C-alpha atoms as one frame of an Amber mdcrd trajectory, in Angstrom:
protein
   0.031  -0.080  -0.089   2.663   2.696   0.970   5.026   3.952  -1.525   8.075
   5.820  -0.396   8.230   9.460  -1.713  11.721   9.830  -1.017  12.442   6.663
  -3.453   9.656   8.147  -6.073  11.499  11.373  -5.927  14.731   9.622  -6.320
  13.743   7.709  -9.020  12.504  10.838 -10.874  15.664  12.362 -10.479  17.454
   9.698 -11.586  15.417   9.373 -14.973  15.579  12.838 -15.691  19.794  12.660
 -15.605  20.417   9.165 -16.804  24.002   9.869 -16.966  24.784  10.842 -13.678
  26.568   8.854 -11.307  25.836   7.396  -7.936  27.956  10.136  -6.185  25.996
  12.603  -8.056  22.311  11.543  -6.661  24.028  10.909  -3.352  25.403  14.296
  -2.769  21.834  15.786  -3.827  20.392  13.521  -1.228  22.907  14.341   1.414
  21.861  18.269   0.557  18.116  17.478   1.083  17.819  18.280   4.486  20.012
  21.492   3.702  17.265  23.160   1.462  14.897  26.103   2.642  12.032  27.543
   0.113  11.938  30.929   0.224   9.303  31.178  -3.069   8.478  28.552  -5.144
  11.073  29.578  -7.368  13.640  30.455  -5.021  15.252  28.187  -2.500  18.676
  28.623   0.227  20.795  25.596   0.283  23.095  25.614   3.280  26.975  24.829
   2.492  29.194  21.649   3.721  32.644  21.388   3.795  32.606  17.832   3.502
  30.989  18.023   0.223  33.355  20.888  -0.660  31.479  23.913  -0.451  33.318
  27.126   0.150  30.314  29.413   1.273  28.022  28.785   4.329  24.849  29.656
   1.923  24.110  29.308  -1.883  21.061  30.563  -3.597  18.980  28.376  -6.563
  16.524  29.761  -8.364  14.144  29.110 -11.554  15.009  31.790 -14.601  11.286
  31.740 -15.916  13.142  33.551 -19.397  15.814  30.572 -19.919  13.799  27.795
 -18.484  16.657  26.911 -16.309  17.991  26.311 -12.573  20.866  28.233 -11.458
  22.963  28.427  -8.729  25.230  31.640  -7.046  28.129  28.736  -7.241  27.714
  29.171 -11.221  29.290  32.492 -10.971  32.379  31.415  -8.724  35.838  29.150
  -9.572  34.704  26.396 -12.011  31.506  27.631 -12.333  30.978  27.160 -15.708
  31.842  23.412 -15.313  29.128  23.327 -12.706  26.647  25.062 -14.569  27.199
  22.483 -17.410  27.580  19.318 -15.101  24.367  20.518 -12.867  25.658  21.470
  -9.529  24.304  19.163  -6.528  22.785  22.147  -4.811  20.296  22.214  -7.924
  19.985  18.948  -8.057  19.289  18.788  -3.969  16.472  21.239  -4.849  14.778
  19.252  -8.022  14.811  16.597  -5.281  13.570  18.272  -2.740  10.539  19.749
  -4.801   9.726  16.260  -6.107   9.730  14.612  -2.360   7.444  17.639  -1.830
   5.329  16.955  -4.306   5.010  13.251  -3.542   4.398  13.676  -0.089   1.311
  16.140  -0.743   0.066  13.706  -3.877   0.239  10.800  -0.662  -1.412  12.663
   1.904  -4.368  13.643  -0.433  -4.574  10.129  -1.240  -7.671   8.330  -0.175
  -7.813   4.875   2.217 -10.097   3.405   4.387  -9.658   2.881   8.100 -11.501
   0.782  10.177 -11.391  -0.241  14.088 -12.196  -3.389  15.910 -11.858  -5.665
  19.020 -10.701  -8.836  18.760  -9.684 -12.273  20.627  -6.702 -13.806  19.550
  -3.663 -15.957  20.858  -1.690 -16.015  17.745  -0.251 -13.533  15.091  -2.471
 -10.680  14.188  -2.728 -10.015  10.654  -4.982  -7.511   8.038  -4.897  -6.459
   4.897  -3.517  -3.389   5.314  -1.358  -1.388   8.140  -1.815  -2.868  11.424
  -2.132  -0.979  14.462  -3.092  -3.239  17.753  -3.060  -2.715  21.755  -4.249
  -4.882  24.220  -7.614  -4.418  26.148  -7.869  -4.370  29.544  -5.418  -5.134
  32.103  -2.345  -7.542  31.126  -1.989  -9.962  33.620  -2.097 -13.505  33.638
  -5.788 -14.236  32.666  -4.814 -11.984  29.878  -2.637 -14.699  28.171  -5.516
 -17.243  28.680  -7.729 -14.755  26.816  -6.197 -12.032  25.141  -8.452  -9.280
  23.662  -6.726  -6.444  21.278  -8.461  -3.000  19.771  -7.252  -2.794  16.272
  -6.841   0.063  13.952  -6.517  -1.100  10.304  -5.431   1.301   7.396  -6.166
   0.118   3.923  -6.388   0.197   0.143  -8.973  -2.203  -0.031 -12.955  -0.864
   1.233 -13.305  -4.623   2.811 -10.915  -4.914   5.517 -10.297  -8.228   6.984
  -8.448  -8.858  10.133  -6.844 -12.559  10.728  -5.513 -14.368  14.002  -3.334
 -17.009  12.156  -4.902 -17.843   9.511  -8.405 -17.360  10.424 -10.520 -14.565
  10.003 -11.595 -13.061  13.117 -13.398  -9.342  12.053 -14.493  -8.214   9.288
 -15.489  -4.414   8.201 -16.548  -1.877   5.824 -13.675   0.523   5.775 -14.401
   4.161   6.302 -12.937   6.373   3.526 -10.797   8.988   4.414  -7.727  10.901
   2.999  -4.314   9.312   3.834  -3.416  12.450   6.571  -6.342  11.694   8.436
  -5.250   8.000   8.863  -2.078   8.806   9.804  -3.410  11.257  12.259  -5.928
   8.138  13.758  -2.835   6.257  13.992  -1.123   8.140  16.241  -3.753   8.961
  18.408  -4.341   5.472  18.146  -2.129   4.272  21.242  -3.163   7.723  23.561
  -6.208   6.846  23.613
C-alpha cells in the first residue's frame, strides 16, 4: 500500500538525469535536509565543507526566461563546469521539490480505516497497516483470553483481520484522506 515518497523522488531525478553517477545522486540526497524554500522559484541551500563547499549558503533559483535552474556557485571558480554538469545544490532543490510533491500527493490519497476489538492467541494480520493494543489489564488471565483493539488502514474498502490463518473480523472501512488516517494511527495508542 505505502509507496516511499523519497524513493519516488530519487527515481524521478535519476530518470531525468540518466548519465549522472551514484555519487552525484548521493550528494543531492545528503543536501536534501539543507534546502529551505523561500518562494516556489527561490531556494536556499546550506553549504557543507565535507561536500566541497566554500560558502555557508547558496541560492538556487529558476529563470522563467531561460527555463533553467541557476545556483550562485555558477558564478564562482569552476562555475561554468558546475553549470554544465548541474551542481548538486540544484539537484538537491529538484529532489526537494519532487519529494514535497510526492508527499503532498500521498497525503491527498484516499484510504479506508476501520477499528475493531478481537480475541487472538496467535499473530494478528490484516489487509493493510495494522495497529494493535491490548484491551484491559495485562495479567496472567490476559494470556488465557487475550483481547486487542485494532486499527487498520487499507487501500481496500473491505478490511479483513486475521488471527493466524482464521478471519476474526471483517469491516467496511470508512474512506478518509491518508493524512487523516495517519493522524488517527498516531492517536490510536494514546486513547
